Structures are given as structure tokens and as C-alpha cells.
C-alpha positions in Angstrom: 106.5 94.0 108.0 104.2 90.7 106.9 100.7 91.2 106.1 98.0 89.2 104.4 95.7 89.3 101.9 92.8 87.4 101.8 90.4 87.2 98.3 87.2 85.7 98.3 85.5 85.9 94.0 82.8 84.1 92.3 84.0 82.6 88.4 81.5 81.6 86.1 82.3 80.8 82.9 80.0 83.3 81.2 81.6 86.1 82.9 84.9 85.4 80.6 86.6 86.9 77.2 89.1 84.0 76.4 88.1 81.1 78.3 90.9 79.0 80.0 89.9 75.4 80.7 88.6 76.5 84.1 88.1 79.0 86.2 90.7 78.2 88.7 93.4 77.8 85.5 91.3 81.6 84.8 92.6 83.2 88.5 96.0 81.1 88.3 96.6 83.1 85.3 95.3 86.2 87.3 98.0 85.7 90.0 100.9 84.7 88.1 100.6 87.6 86.1 99.1 89.6 89.5 102.4 88.4 91.5 104.6 89.8 88.9 103.8 92.6 88.9 102.2 92.7 85.2 99.3 95.3 86.5 102.1 98.4 86.6 102.9 97.9 83.0 100.7 98.6 79.8 101.3 95.6 78.3 100.4 94.1 81.5 97.4 95.7 82.4 96.1 94.8 79.6 96.6 90.9 79.8 94.7 90.7 83.0 92.3 92.9 81.7 91.5 90.8 78.6 90.3 87.8 81.1 87.6 89.3 82.0 84.4 90.7 79.8 84.1 94.0 82.2 87.7 94.7 82.6 87.3 98.3 84.5 89.9 100.5 84.7 93.4 99.1 87.3 93.9 102.1 90.0 97.1 102.0 91.6 96.8 103.9 95.1 99.1 101.7 96.3 101.4 98.8 95.3 102.2 95.6 96.8 104.9 93.4 96.7 103.4 89.6 96.9 106.2 86.8 98.3 103.4 84.4 97.7 100.1 83.5 97.1 97.7 80.7 98.2 94.7 79.6 95.5 92.0 76.7 97.5 88.0 76.0 95.9 84.9 77.3 97.4 82.2 76.6 97.6 79.9 75.8 94.2 76.8 78.5 94.1 74.5 78.3 91.2 76.3 78.2 88.3 79.5 79.3 89.8 82.8 78.9 91.5 83.7 80.4 94.7 87.8 80.6 95.2 89.7 82.1 98.0 93.0 83.8 96.9 95.7 85.2 100.0 98.0 86.9 99.1 101.2 87.1 101.7 103.0 90.1 100.6 106.3 92.0 101.7 105.6 95.9 100.9 102.8 98.2 100.3 104.2 101.4 98.2 102.7 104.5 97.8 
């Protein structure tokens, strides 16, 4: 069974700790780590949390196996840039 998860969010350069070249680069880095399952390991979760100044503890009630992801740029809103992420989920585990 295949499902698609759509994530829409805003990224602002002011909200970054170690600022990649662009908000898209930040999102690409996040998606690569996420798709590789890095949120499931302690070290990987730290890498992901370090991308943002306001890290929140990760809660993994369900785990998605990501087949692929797609990024697209949305509209600019004030000083922030919107991006859309579509995950093609191969399976979910509890």
C-alpha cells in the first residue's frame, strides 16, 4: 500500500542556526536526513534538530519508510519562503 504525505511550511533565514546557502538547501538537507532514517538514531536526530533554532523533541509514534520525496517552491511571504514537500511513503510502522 502506498500513501503520499504532503508537508507545507515556511522557512525564514532568521530561524536557522547553521544557515545553509538557501532555505531550499536547508529543506533538502532535512529531507535527505529524514529519508535516510536519521530521525530514528540519536546522532541523526541531533543533526536534524541542529538545523533549527527552536528544536522540539521528536516523538516517533509512527515511523514512515520514505520511497522518495519531492520539493517545490511556494510563494514568498514577507521575509520567509514557502516550500512544499511531498513524501511518497512505502510503509508505516508503529
